[in-house]
N, C-alpha and C positions, 0 to 999 in steps of 0.2 A: 401598561401597554403597549408601549416601545423596545424595553427589555424584556417578554415573553416574544416579543419580533425576532428584536436580536437576535435571543437566543433559540427560535423554530429556525431562523437563516441559515446560523449558522453552523447547529444539526447536518442540514438540509445538503450543506456546502460541503461541510464536512465529509459527508456520508459520501456522499457525490463524489469528489476528490479521494478521497481515500479506496473508495469502488474500484478506480479510473489506474491510481497509481499503482497500485496492489494488479491489477492486468496486466500493466505496463513491464513494472517489477516481475511479472511471471515468467513474462515475452525472453523477455532479456537476462534473469537466469535461469532461462533453457536455454538458451542461443550459448552465453558462456559456460554453461556447464557440458553442455556438446563440442563447443572446440575446445575448453582444457581437457578433457577426460576422456574423448573420443566418442562417446558413448555418448548415447538419449542417458536422460535425467530419469529417474528411476516414476514407472506411471503410480503403482501400487509397490511403495516403501516396507510397506507392513511383508508385504510377501517373502514368504521363503527364500522363492528360485532369486530374489537380489542379496547383493553378499549385502553383508549388517556394516559395513565401515560403509558404501556406498548411501546402505539409508539411513545412516548418521548424517554423514556429510549433506545430503540433500538433504534432509531435517533443520541441520544446523546452519544451511545457508540458506535456506526459502524461509523459514520460522525469520533472521535480523532482520535481510536484505526486505521482508514485508510488513514486518512491524515497520523498519524505517523508514519506508516507503510512505506509508497509512500516519504516518508523526507527522512526517514533512512535509506533504500533503493537505494534511486538514492543520495543522500548525497555519502554513498558508491562503485555505480557504479561508481561516477563521482570520485570516491580515482583513485581507481582500474582504471578504462583508464587515468589519469593522471598517476599514478605511471607508466605504463609499457611502456606510446609515451614516453616517459621522458627517462627511458631505452634507450628503440631503440633510441632517438638522441644519446644518447651516445657513437653506437656504429660506 
């Protein structure tokens, strides 16, 4: 039973952390993109009005950054939940 609770808590904390990290990463990416290119990031990169190199650049940058943010946030949340729960079991 304890393992099920740990797994559920880890999944919930990881999901919340991943969502928050993705939101922050997206805002930060948009800021960096705007400063680096002088243009806002493409809202709809699939639109034919958006230059292909810009659309591909945005897709690559956001894909890598979002996955890295999600991974790191999930790992930190999992570590925190497990540390908290191992501290609780010792009481």
